[in-house]
C-alpha positions in Angstrom: -72.4 -59.1 40.8 -73.2 -59.6 37.1 -75.5 -57.1 35.5 -77.5 -57.8 32.3 -77.5 -54.2 31.5 -77.4 -50.7 33.2 -81.0 -50.2 32.2 -82.3 -49.1 35.7 -85.4 -47.1 35.4 -85.3 -43.6 36.9 -85.8 -44.0 40.6 -89.2 -43.2 41.9 -89.7 -41.8 45.2 -91.0 -44.2 47.7 -92.1 -43.6 51.3 -89.6 -45.0 53.8 -91.3 -46.7 56.6 -89.3 -47.7 59.9 -90.4 -50.9 61.3 -89.5 -51.1 65.0 -90.0 -54.2 67.1 -88.7 -54.7 70.6 -88.4 -58.3 71.8 -87.3 -59.1 75.2 -86.3 -62.6 75.8 -85.3 -63.6 79.4 -83.6 -66.9 79.9 -82.8 -68.2 83.3 -80.5 -71.2 84.1 -80.4 -72.9 87.5 -77.6 -75.0 88.5 -77.3 -77.3 91.5 -74.0 -77.8 93.3 -73.3 -81.2 94.8 -70.7 -81.3 97.5 -69.5 -84.0 99.9 -69.1 -81.5 102.8 -71.4 -78.6 103.7 -70.1 -75.3 102.2 -71.1 -71.7 102.8 -74.0 -70.5 100.8 -73.2 -68.3 97.8 -75.1 -65.2 97.1 -76.7 -65.6 93.6 -77.8 -62.4 91.9 -80.8 -63.3 89.8 -81.7 -61.6 86.5 -84.6 -59.9 88.4 -82.4 -58.5 90.9 -80.0 -57.1 88.1 -82.9 -55.5 86.5 -84.1 -53.9 89.6 -80.8 -52.6 90.4 -80.7 -50.9 87.1 -83.8 -48.9 87.9 -86.3 -51.1 86.0 -88.7 -51.9 88.7 -91.4 -53.7 86.8 -92.1 -55.7 83.8 -93.6 -52.5 82.3 -90.4 -50.7 82.9 -88.4 -53.4 81.3 -90.6 -53.5 78.2 -90.5 -49.7 77.9 -86.7 -49.7 78.2 -86.4 -52.5 75.6 -88.6 -50.7 73.1 -86.5 -47.6 73.7 -83.1 -49.4 72.9 -84.7 -51.1 69.9 -85.9 -47.7 68.5 -82.7 -46.2 69.2 -80.6 -48.9 67.7 -82.7 -48.9 64.5 -82.5 -45.1 64.2 -78.8 -45.2 64.8 -78.2 -47.8 62.0 -80.0 -45.6 59.6 -77.3 -42.8 60.2 -79.3 -40.6 62.7 -77.1 -39.5 65.6 -79.3 -37.3 67.7 -83.0 -36.3 68.1 -84.9 -34.0 70.4 -85.8 -36.8 72.9 -88.4 -34.8 74.8 -90.4 -34.3 71.6 -89.8 -37.9 70.6 -91.3 -39.2 73.9 -94.2 -36.8 73.3 -94.7 -38.3 69.9 -94.7 -41.8 71.4 -97.2 -40.8 74.1 -99.5 -39.2 71.7 -99.6 -42.1 69.4 -100.1 -44.6 72.2 -102.6 -42.8 74.2 -104.7 -41.5 71.3 -103.7 -37.9 72.0 -103.9 -35.2 69.3 -100.8 -35.6 67.0 -99.2 -32.6 65.7 -98.4 -34.2 62.2 -100.7 -36.2 60.2 -99.5 -39.4 58.7 -98.4 -38.0 55.3 -96.7 -35.0 57.0 -95.0 -37.3 59.4 -93.7 -39.6 56.5 -92.3 -36.5 54.6 -90.4 -35.5 57.7 -89.1 -39.0 58.3 -88.1 -39.3 54.6 -86.1 -36.0 54.7 -84.5 -36.8 57.9 -83.3 -40.3 56.7 -82.2 -38.9 53.4 -80.0 -36.3 55.3 -78.6 -39.0 57.7 -77.8 -41.3 54.7 -76.1 -38.6 52.9 -74.0 -38.0 56.1 -73.0 -41.6 56.1 -71.6 -41.4 52.5 -69.9 -37.9 52.8 -66.7 -39.5 51.8 -68.1 -40.7 48.5 -69.6 -37.3 47.8 -66.3 -35.5 48.6 -64.2 -38.1 46.5 -66.5 -37.6 43.5 -66.4 -33.8 43.8 -62.7 -33.6 44.0 -62.2 -36.1 41.2 -64.6 -34.1 38.8 -62.8 -30.8 39.8 -59.5 -32.2 38.9 -60.7 -34.2 35.9 -62.3 -31.3 34.1 -58.8 -29.6 33.9 -57.5 -32.4 31.7 -57.0 -31.7 28.0 -59.7 -33.2 26.0 -62.3 -33.5 28.9 -65.5 -31.4 28.3 -68.2 -30.6 31.0 -71.8 -30.0 30.2 -74.2 -27.7 32.1 -75.5 -30.6 34.0 -72.0 -31.5 35.3 -71.6 -34.6 33.0 -68.1 -34.8 31.8 -66.9 -36.6 28.7 -63.8 -37.4 26.6 -63.9 -38.4 22.9 -61.8 -41.4 22.3 -62.9 -42.1 18.8 -65.0 -39.7 16.8 -67.7 -41.4 14.8 -69.4 -40.1 11.6 -72.8 -41.6 11.9 -76.1 -40.0 13.1 -76.7 -39.0 16.8 -79.5 -40.7 18.7 -82.4 -39.0 20.3 -83.6 -39.6 23.8 -86.5 -41.9 22.5 -84.2 -43.9 20.4 -82.9 -47.5 20.8 -79.2 -48.0 20.4 -76.7 -50.8 20.3 -73.7 -50.3 22.6 -70.6 -51.8 24.0 -69.6 -50.5 27.4 -67.6 -51.0 30.6 -68.4 -49.4 34.0 -66.0 -48.6 36.8 -65.9 -46.8 40.2 -63.4 -44.1 40.8 -61.0 -46.7 42.5 -60.9 -48.6 39.2 -63.2 -51.5 40.3 -65.3 -52.7 37.4 -68.9 -53.4 38.2 -70.3 -54.2 34.8 -69.0 -54.9 31.2 -70.8 -56.0 28.1 -67.3 -56.8 26.7 -66.8 -59.4 29.3 -70.3 -61.0 28.3 -69.1 -61.0 24.7 -72.0 -59.1 23.2 -73.2 -55.5 23.0 -76.7 -54.6 24.4 -79.7 -52.8 23.0 -81.3 -50.1 25.2 -83.6 -47.1 24.9 -82.0 -44.0 26.1 -84.9 -42.6 28.1 -84.9 -45.7 30.2 -81.3 -45.6 31.6 -79.4 -43.3 34.1 -79.5 -39.6 33.2 -75.7 -39.5 32.5 -76.2 -42.2 29.8 -79.3 -40.5 28.3 -77.4 -37.2 28.1 -74.0 -38.6 27.1 -75.1 -40.9 24.3 -77.0 -38.1 22.6 -73.7 -36.2 22.2 -72.2 -39.3 20.3 -72.3 -39.9 16.6 -72.6 -43.7 15.7 -69.2 -45.2 15.5 -67.9 -43.2 18.4 -66.2 -44.2 21.5 -66.5 -41.9 24.5 -65.6 -42.0 28.2 -68.2 -40.6 30.4 -67.6 -39.3 33.9 -70.9 -39.2 35.6 -71.6 -37.4 39.0 -73.7 -39.3 41.3 -76.8 -37.2 40.7 -76.8 -38.2 37.1 -76.1 -41.9 38.0 -77.6 -44.0 40.8 -77.8 -41.1 43.3 -78.5 -41.7 46.9 -79.4 -45.3 46.6 -76.6 -46.8 44.6 -77.2 -50.0 42.8 -77.0 -53.5 44.2 -73.8 -54.3 46.2 -71.3 -53.0 43.7 -72.2 -49.3 43.3 -72.4 -47.7 46.7 -74.7 -44.7 47.3 -73.4 -41.3 45.9 -70.9 -42.9 43.7 -69.3 -41.0 40.7 -69.0 -43.4 37.8 -66.9 -43.8 34.8 -68.1 -45.6 31.6 -66.3 -46.4 28.4 -68.9 -46.5 25.8 -69.0 -47.4 22.1 -72.1 -46.4 20.2 -72.3 -49.2 17.5 -75.7 -48.4 16.1 -78.7 -46.2 16.3 -81.8 -48.2 15.8 -84.4 -45.3 16.0 -87.6 -45.4 17.9 
């Protein structure tokens, strides 16, 4: 994936809405057997008989079960592993029958957002642990400094120019990699530096570049909460990824 620049605006919270649809498709095929001699009849188990033997005794039962499996599959794919099924059924019944609901729409959405966020975090627990371990070990290396926010940086080349403010535009060259060394973006590969405004990039860049005098080259080690957080970015940066950037501050353009 090619990136024009790492200028992704700070993520705004958006409501997550689960769209669940249950689609039941029944397909029956009838075959005719042609024989020269009479043969004994074979017992054919129809799809209807199979459904009935499974305890689904009507089309309503089948539709109900199909919706249930569809809802379950959707929730499972989001990372959820268990729910209070009795309360889940009560919520479905209240919504379908017009009963009194215990949470209004906004409250329900907030609860859903929190549950999905926790489930998603669980799915990427490995990324979180990897980043934490890396940063704990990295801060012990000579030359690596850690700020109050958790950002780590290493001075490769010390410049002598002015330091930018958060509202300044700057000209930079950079390369970004994951902890495994995989490169996901590079202005060097594109053959030209980029201009960006510091308050319009990830927090790790906003903070880190303000530490750099013009003419400097730093290596930034950015924890996930100062990078692309729980969402990641595109296909190349998974959620909860700690990132490494080599950055050259070529020029401070000002506001």
